[in-house]
N, C-alpha and C positions, 0 to 999 in steps of 0.2 A: 504494500500500500504506500502511496506517495504521501508526502506531508499534506495535512489539511490546509485548505484555503482559510486564511484568517480574516474574519469580519469583526471589527471593533466598533460596537454600537454603544459603548459606555457614554453616558451623558445624554442619551436620548430616551424618551418615554414611549410607551405603547402607542401605536403599533410599529414604530420605526425599527426596533431590533428584528422583529419577525419579517418585516418587509425587506430589510437588507439581507437577511438569511435567504429568503425566497429568491431574491434577485441573484445572489451568488450561486445558489444551486441551479437555477435556470440557465445562467450564463455558462457555468462549468459543464453542464450536460451529464449524461448517464455515468454512474460510477463515482461521481464527485463526493468528496468529504469536506465539510465546512466546519470550522471551529468558530463559534460565535461568542463574543464577550459582551456582556450586558450588565447594567447595574440597576435596571428597573425591576422591582420585585415582581411585577406582573409577568415578566418573562418566564418565571417558574411555571406558570400556567399556560401562557400563550405558545411557547416554543414546543412543548410536548404535544399540545393539542394540534398545532399546525402540522407537525411531523406525522402524526397519526392520520390526520385528515387527508394528507397528500400521498400517503403510502411511503414516506421516508422512514429511515431508521434512526432513532435517537440512540447513538452508541454510548455516550457518556454525558454526564452533567454533574455540576457541583459548584462549590464555592471557590473563587479565585484565591490563591495563596501567593502573595499577601492580599487580603481583602482591601477595599470592598469590591464586590462584583461576583458575577456568576459566569460559568462557561457551559457551553453545550456543544457537543460534537454530533453532527447529523450527516447521514449519508443518503445519497440518492441511488436507487437501484440501477444496476448496469443494464 
């Protein structure tokens, strides 16, 4: 697997992080893996919901270290 595409959406509120994630996955095409950084607490709900709705896989998620912020790693089917 290649390194994930990094999308840093920290400092933006819902729905911007999810929209940036969608754009990155759409532009990268099938098999893409994107790592999203966000600090809007709503991303905890929005990103998994978006991934499931679109048929993408949420590979990993959690707190950024050092905080504050969250990360999500999402893949698009090949």
